[in-house]
C-alpha positions as CSV (number, residue, x, y, z in Angstrom):
1,M,364.4,233.5,127.3
2,S,364.1,229.9,128.3
3,S,362.7,231.7,131.3
4,L,361.1,234.8,132.0
5,P,364.0,237.8,133.0
6,A,363.7,238.4,136.8
7,P,363.4,242.0,137.8
8,A,366.4,244.1,137.0
9,D,367.4,245.7,140.1
10,A,366.8,242.4,142.3
11,S,370.7,242.3,143.2
12,A,369.6,245.5,145.3
13,V,366.8,243.9,147.6
14,P,368.1,242.9,151.1
15,V,368.6,239.3,151.0
16,A,366.0,238.9,153.5
17,I,363.1,239.0,151.4
18,A,364.5,237.3,149.3
19,P,362.5,234.1,149.4
20,E,359.5,236.7,149.1
21,L,360.9,238.7,145.5
22,A,361.3,234.7,144.1
23,A,357.4,234.6,145.0
24,A,356.5,238.1,143.7
25,V,358.1,237.3,140.5
26,A,356.6,233.4,139.9
27,F,352.9,235.9,140.3
28,A,354.0,237.9,137.8
29,K,354.9,235.2,135.8
30,A,351.9,233.5,135.9
31,E,350.2,236.6,134.9
32,K,350.1,235.1,131.9
33,A,348.5,232.0,130.5
34,P,350.8,229.2,129.7
35,A,350.9,229.0,126.4
36,T,351.0,232.5,126.4
37,R,354.2,232.5,128.3
38,K,355.7,229.6,126.4
39,A,354.8,231.4,123.3
40,Y,356.3,234.6,124.5
41,E,359.5,232.5,125.8
42,T,359.4,231.0,122.1
43,D,359.4,234.4,120.2
44,F,362.1,235.8,122.5
45,R,364.5,233.0,122.1
46,L,364.0,233.6,118.0
47,F,364.4,238.0,118.3
48,R,367.5,236.6,120.5
49,A,369.1,234.1,118.5
50,W,368.8,236.9,115.5
51,C,370.4,239.7,117.3
52,E,372.7,237.0,118.2
53,S,374.0,236.4,114.8
54,R,374.2,240.4,114.0
55,G,375.9,241.8,117.2
56,A,372.8,243.4,118.6
57,S,371.1,243.5,121.9
58,A,367.9,241.6,122.5
59,L,367.5,242.9,126.6
60,P,368.0,245.4,126.1
61,A,367.2,246.0,122.3
62,N,366.7,249.5,120.8
63,P,363.7,250.8,118.4
64,E,366.2,250.1,115.3
65,T,366.6,246.7,116.0
66,L,363.0,245.6,116.3
67,A,361.9,247.6,113.4
68,A,364.7,245.8,111.3
69,Y,363.6,242.2,113.2
70,L,360.0,243.1,111.8
71,A,361.2,244.0,108.4
72,H,363.1,240.7,108.2
73,G,360.1,238.4,109.3
74,A,357.9,239.9,106.8
75,A,360.6,239.3,104.5
76,E,360.5,235.6,105.6
77,G,356.2,235.2,105.4
78,A,355.6,235.6,108.8
79,M,352.1,236.8,108.9
80,V,351.1,240.5,110.6
81,S,348.9,238.2,113.7
82,T,352.6,236.4,114.2
83,L,354.8,239.5,114.1
84,S,352.2,241.5,116.5
85,R,352.7,238.7,119.1
86,R,356.8,238.9,118.8
87,V,356.6,242.4,119.4
88,A,354.5,241.5,122.4
89,A,357.2,238.6,123.6
90,V,359.7,241.2,123.2
91,R,357.6,244.1,125.4
92,Y,357.2,241.5,127.8
93,A,360.4,240.5,128.2
94,H,361.5,244.7,128.7
95,K,358.7,245.3,131.0
96,L,359.5,242.4,133.3
97,A,363.2,243.2,133.0
98,S,362.4,246.5,134.6
99,L,364.0,248.2,131.4
100,P,362.5,250.4,128.6
101,T,360.1,248.8,126.0
102,P,361.3,249.2,122.3
103,S,357.7,248.3,120.7
104,D,356.6,251.5,122.8
105,A,358.9,253.6,120.0
106,E,357.1,255.4,116.9
107,A,359.5,253.4,114.6
108,V,358.3,250.2,115.6
109,K,354.6,251.1,115.4
110,A,355.4,252.5,111.9
111,T,357.2,249.4,110.5
112,L,354.1,246.9,111.4
113,R,351.6,249.2,110.5
114,G,353.4,249.8,107.2
115,I,354.1,245.8,107.0
116,R,349.9,245.3,107.9
117,R,348.9,247.9,105.0
118,T,351.9,246.3,102.5
119,I,351.1,242.3,103.1
120,G,347.4,242.7,104.9
121,A,346.3,241.1,108.3
122,A,343.3,238.8,107.4
123,K,343.6,235.6,109.2
124,V,343.8,232.0,107.6
125,K,340.6,230.8,109.0
126,K,340.8,227.0,109.4
127,A,337.2,225.1,108.1
128,P,334.8,224.2,110.2
129,A,333.7,220.8,111.9
130,V,330.7,221.1,110.8
131,V,328.0,218.1,111.8
132,A,328.6,216.6,108.6
133,R,331.7,216.4,108.6
134,I,331.9,215.1,112.4
135,K,329.7,212.4,111.4
136,A,332.1,211.4,108.9
137,M,335.3,211.8,110.8
138,V,333.7,209.8,113.8
139,E,332.7,206.8,111.4
140,T,336.2,206.5,111.0
141,C,337.3,205.6,114.1
142,P,338.1,202.0,114.3
143,N,336.9,199.9,117.3
144,T,339.9,199.9,119.4
145,L,341.2,201.6,122.6
146,T,342.7,204.7,120.7
147,G,340.0,205.0,118.3
148,K,337.7,205.1,121.5
149,R,339.8,208.0,122.5
150,D,339.6,209.9,119.3
151,R,335.6,209.3,119.0
152,A,335.2,211.0,122.4
153,L,337.8,213.4,121.9
154,L,335.8,214.3,119.0
155,L,332.4,214.5,120.2
156,L,332.8,216.0,122.9
157,G,334.9,218.6,121.9
158,F,332.4,220.0,119.7
159,G,329.5,218.8,121.4
160,G,330.5,221.5,124.0
161,A,332.4,223.6,121.8
162,F,335.5,223.6,123.7
163,R,339.0,224.9,122.5
164,R,341.5,222.5,122.9
165,S,343.4,223.7,126.5
166,E,340.3,223.3,127.4
167,L,339.2,219.7,126.7
168,V,342.7,218.1,127.2
169,A,342.9,219.8,130.7
170,L,339.6,217.9,131.7
171,D,339.4,215.7,134.6
172,V,336.6,213.0,135.1
173,E,336.0,214.6,138.5
174,H,334.9,218.0,135.5
175,L,332.2,215.7,133.9
176,L,329.1,214.8,135.5
177,E,326.5,212.3,133.3
178,T,322.9,213.3,133.3
179,A,320.0,211.9,131.4
180,E,320.5,215.0,129.3
181,G,323.7,214.4,128.7
182,L,327.2,216.0,130.5
183,R,327.7,218.6,132.3
184,A,331.4,219.7,131.9
185,F,333.0,222.2,134.7
186,I,336.1,224.1,132.9
187,A,338.1,225.0,135.2
188,R,340.4,228.0,133.2
189,S,339.7,229.2,129.7
190,K,341.1,232.1,127.8
191,T,338.3,234.3,128.8
192,D,338.5,233.2,132.3
193,Q,342.2,234.0,133.6
194,D,341.0,234.4,137.4
195,A,340.4,230.4,136.9
196,E,336.7,231.5,138.3
197,G,335.2,228.4,136.5
198,A,332.4,227.9,134.4
199,T,329.8,225.1,133.6
200,V,329.6,223.9,130.2
201,A,326.3,221.4,129.4
202,I,327.3,218.8,126.3
203,A,323.4,217.8,125.2
204,R,323.0,214.1,124.2
205,G,323.1,213.3,120.7
206,S,322.1,210.2,118.6
207,S,323.2,206.6,119.0
208,V,325.7,206.9,116.9
209,V,327.1,210.9,117.6
210,C,326.4,211.2,121.3
211,P,329.4,212.9,123.3
212,A,327.9,211.5,126.8
213,A,328.3,207.6,124.8
214,A,331.4,208.0,123.6
215,V,333.0,209.2,126.8
216,R,331.2,207.3,128.6
217,D,332.9,203.8,126.4
218,W,336.3,205.5,126.6
219,L,336.8,206.0,130.5
220,D,335.2,202.4,131.0
221,S,336.8,200.5,127.7
222,A,340.2,202.8,129.4
223,G,339.3,201.6,133.3
224,I,339.7,205.8,133.9
225,T,338.2,206.2,137.3
226,S,340.1,209.7,138.5
227,G,342.5,211.9,136.8
228,P,343.4,213.2,133.3
229,V,340.3,212.2,131.0
230,F,341.8,212.3,127.1
231,R,345.9,210.5,127.7
232,P,348.3,209.1,125.4
233,I,348.1,205.1,124.4
234,N,351.7,203.8,123.4
235,K,352.1,201.5,120.7
236,A,351.7,198.6,123.3
237,G,348.1,199.8,123.6
238,T,348.7,201.1,127.1
239,V,347.3,203.9,128.5
240,S,349.7,206.7,129.9
241,A,348.5,208.6,133.5
242,A,350.0,211.6,132.1
243,R,347.2,214.1,130.1
244,L,347.6,215.2,126.5
245,T,348.6,217.7,124.9
246,D,346.8,220.5,123.5
247,R,348.6,219.8,120.1
248,S,348.1,216.4,120.0
249,V,343.9,217.5,120.0
250,A,344.9,219.4,116.6
251,N,346.6,216.2,115.2
252,V,343.6,214.0,116.2
253,V,341.2,216.8,114.1
254,K,343.8,216.7,111.0
255,A,344.0,212.5,110.9
256,Y,340.1,212.0,111.0
257,A,339.3,215.1,108.4
258,S,342.3,213.2,106.3
259,R,340.2,209.8,107.0
260,A,337.4,211.5,105.7
261,G,338.3,212.4,102.5
262,L,338.8,216.0,103.6
263,D,342.3,218.7,103.1
264,E,343.7,218.2,106.7
265,K,345.4,221.1,106.1
266,Q,342.7,223.0,106.3
267,F,341.6,221.6,109.8
268,S,342.7,222.4,113.4
269,G,341.9,222.1,117.1
270,H,339.8,225.2,116.8
271,S,337.8,223.4,113.7
272,L,335.7,221.4,116.7
273,R,334.5,224.7,118.4
274,R,334.4,226.7,115.1
275,G,332.4,223.2,113.7
276,F,329.8,223.9,116.6
277,L,329.0,227.7,116.4
278,T,328.4,227.4,113.0
279,S,326.3,224.4,112.7
280,A,324.8,225.9,115.6
281,A,324.3,229.3,113.6
282,A,322.7,227.5,110.3
283,A,319.8,225.8,112.2
284,G,319.3,229.0,113.7
285,K,320.0,228.0,117.4
286,S,319.5,231.6,119.5
287,I,323.1,233.7,119.8
288,F,322.7,233.8,123.4
289,R,321.9,230.0,123.7
290,M,325.1,229.3,121.7
291,M,327.0,231.5,124.3
292,D,326.1,229.7,126.9
293,V,328.6,227.2,125.3
294,S,330.9,228.6,124.0
295,R,331.5,231.0,126.8
296,H,331.9,234.2,124.2
297,K,332.0,237.3,126.2
298,S,330.8,239.4,123.3
299,V,327.8,239.1,121.2
300,D,330.3,241.3,118.0
301,T,332.7,237.5,118.3
302,L,329.1,235.2,117.5
303,R,327.9,237.0,115.5
304,G,331.0,236.3,112.7
305,Y,329.8,232.6,112.6
306,V,325.9,233.5,112.6
307,Q,326.7,235.9,109.3
308,E,329.2,232.9,107.8
309,A,326.5,230.2,108.7
310,E,323.5,232.7,106.5
311,L,325.6,234.2,104.0
312,F,323.2,233.2,100.7
313,K,319.7,233.6,103.4
314,D,317.7,236.2,101.7
315,H,320.2,237.1,99.2
316,A,319.5,240.0,97.7
317,G,320.6,238.7,94.4
318,A,318.7,235.7,94.7
319,G,316.1,235.2,91.8
320,L,317.9,238.0,90.0
321,L,319.6,236.3,87.4
């Protein structure tokens, strides 16, 4: 699915409204975040290739085909969360094409439930880049243009509890430096699909690990006055006008985790956001003040970070042995 399918009855629509129909299809696709659409396209492309290799139809697909595909994925070692997303991708493709959705069949639902019961659905959490780890990571940043960019990315990503997609979407115009730190405007996020926007305050740190100072040093050194904050740099040291990808954030985190003597496989782009929340919880910060930064909609989601940080606090078994 190099692109999402058009409505199945598009050919029956009067020619006079064809342009409006094309716009409607574009809006329909835009209901999903770009990252979600990209994931769905990849998932459906894999499903279609698997179907073609077995002489089965991918669009429309029957429930038995989808159930068999899930069993194949489980045998290949795919996680339940991955298989669930693949089902969602197949369902979405069928809905856009105005076709019956095979994922609604009990055979598919029972297969997914059975896989979940058999192999488990526990998510593998990446390690949080807590304060000590962040400090160790930024200490390894070289005093080069790339090093300054990476230092700013790590400290800002941590200080603002940014998702990696939010971090690379920042423009210079979104940042306002104040005596207290930085104000960052997030135009769109995972929990703000209507793009209402939100402003996050990033507090200043010590001179060694201050997000505001690191960002200012990077922008001044790179000569960036507008547009994307974080950009690729080629081997010749030339700063691109383009924007870093969210995958690049993960690569930077992993690289500096390794430099700091940590297991890079345990870290990801989400480690910055998770590191801030875990550190704030361990420091006894108010969960509501944490939500001001992380922009979580649910207290229950953040409660997990607090519980993880306080596993041994006032432990019932302390002093018993």
